[in-house]
C-alpha positions in Angstrom: 90.6 77.3 110.8 91.8 74.9 113.2 94.9 74.5 111.4 95.6 78.2 110.7 95.3 78.6 114.5 97.8 76.1 115.4 100.5 77.5 113.1 99.9 81.0 114.1 100.0 79.8 117.7 103.5 78.4 116.7 104.9 81.6 115.3 103.4 83.8 118.6 105.0 81.2 120.8 108.7 82.1 119.2 108.5 85.4 120.8 110.1 87.3 117.8 109.7 90.8 118.1 106.4 92.4 116.6 107.9 93.0 113.0 109.1 89.7 112.4 106.0 88.3 113.8 103.9 90.0 111.4 106.2 89.0 108.5 106.3 85.2 109.8 102.4 85.4 109.9 102.0 87.1 106.7 104.4 84.2 105.4 102.1 81.7 106.7 99.1 83.5 104.9 100.8 83.8 101.9 100.9 80.0 101.8 97.5 79.3 103.1 95.0 82.2 101.8 91.4 80.8 102.2 88.6 81.1 99.9 86.3 84.0 101.3 83.3 81.6 101.5 84.9 79.4 103.8 85.3 82.0 106.1 81.8 83.8 105.7 78.3 83.0 105.3 76.2 83.9 102.0 74.6 86.9 103.9 78.3 88.0 105.3 79.7 88.1 101.9 77.2 90.6 100.8 78.5 93.4 103.3 76.9 96.4 104.1 75.9 98.9 101.4 77.4 102.2 103.4 80.5 100.9 105.2 82.6 98.4 105.4 82.1 95.4 108.2 84.8 94.1 110.3 84.2 91.0 112.5 86.5 89.2 115.1 86.2 85.5 114.2 88.7 84.2 117.0 90.4 86.2 119.6 92.9 84.6 122.4 95.9 86.2 124.5 98.2 86.4 121.5 96.6 87.0 118.7 92.9 87.8 117.0 91.8 87.0 113.5 89.2 89.3 111.8 87.6 89.5 108.5 86.3 92.7 107.0 84.3 92.8 104.0 84.4 96.2 101.9 81.9 97.3 99.3 83.0 99.2 96.3 84.8 102.4 97.3 84.5 101.9 101.3 87.3 103.0 103.2 88.7 103.5 106.7 89.5 106.7 108.2 93.2 107.3 108.7 94.6 105.5 111.6 97.0 102.9 113.1 96.9 100.0 115.5 97.3 98.6 118.6 99.6 95.4 117.6 101.2 94.1 114.6 99.3 93.1 111.8 99.2 90.7 108.9 96.8 90.4 106.3 95.7 88.9 103.3 93.5 90.3 100.4 90.6 87.5 99.4 88.8 89.6 96.8 88.3 93.3 95.8 91.3 95.5 95.8 92.7 97.3 98.9 94.5 100.2 98.1 96.5 101.8 101.0 97.9 105.3 101.6 100.6 105.2 104.4 101.4 108.6 106.5 104.0 109.9 108.9 102.9 111.8 111.8 104.7 115.0 112.2 102.9 116.1 115.2 100.8 119.1 113.9 100.0 117.4 110.4 100.2 114.0 108.5 102.7 113.6 105.5 102.3 111.0 102.8 104.8 108.5 102.6 103.4 105.8 100.5 101.0 104.0 98.5 100.5 100.3 97.9 97.8 98.7 95.4 96.8 95.4 96.8 94.9 93.0 94.5 93.5 89.5 95.4 96.2 87.3 97.0 98.6 90.3 97.9 99.7 89.4 101.7 101.5 91.5 103.8 102.6 92.4 107.2 103.3 95.4 109.6 103.9 96.7 113.1 103.6 99.8 115.2 105.1 102.5 115.4 105.0 103.7 111.6 101.8 102.1 110.7 99.8 104.9 110.1 97.4 104.2 107.0 93.9 104.7 105.1 92.6 101.8 103.1 89.9 101.7 100.3 88.3 99.1 98.3 89.0 100.5 94.7 87.6 97.4 92.7 83.8 97.6 91.8 83.3 94.5 93.6 82.5 93.4 97.2 86.3 92.9 99.1 87.1 90.7 101.7 90.4 90.6 103.6 91.5 88.5 106.4 93.7 90.0 109.3 95.5 88.7 112.1 96.5 91.1 114.9 98.8 90.5 117.8 96.4 91.4 120.2 93.5 89.8 122.0 90.3 92.0 120.3 87.7 89.7 122.0 86.9 93.0 124.4 87.6 96.1 122.2 86.7 94.6 119.0 88.5 96.6 116.9 92.5 96.9 116.4 92.6 100.7 116.1 94.5 102.2 118.3 94.3 106.1 117.2 92.2 107.9 114.5 94.2 111.0 112.9 92.1 114.2 112.2 95.0 116.0 111.2 95.8 117.8 108.0 97.7 116.1 105.3 100.5 117.8 103.4 102.8 116.7 101.0 106.1 115.8 101.3 107.7 118.6 99.5 105.2 121.4 101.1 106.4 120.1 104.7 109.9 119.9 104.0 112.0 116.8 104.8 109.9 114.2 107.1 
């Protein structure tokens, strides 16, 4: 973890905009994805039977490292984030649905199937999504957020409880 921390610090010290920082950290993760057993205890690798478990592993002023353990079928609510994020899927399969906020409803704008080894990055605005483990096994992912999550413990800025309409039903979005 020390080597990863040093490398992330070098990237955040460059002062890049959030989107490019997320992409640079994603490139770093892509080349250095750890094994889940190197991050989590055997008990943590079991997850929780009813919901995913998100744990802040490290937090400092410019970024935080979080592990998420997903049981089969576990999913998030529709949400967005307080800061940029880079993530890597270590096991399981993270299926992501992306949305656009139209004020009184959401419109689905895309989907991404992220099997083990997939790495990506994003930055607000435009990061509204829901994630689900579609595999039949425990999933583990590693997330790096561009915020100090030591106080809040969460990267979620807002949860969306709006109706979801198809792009064709809502006109051009």
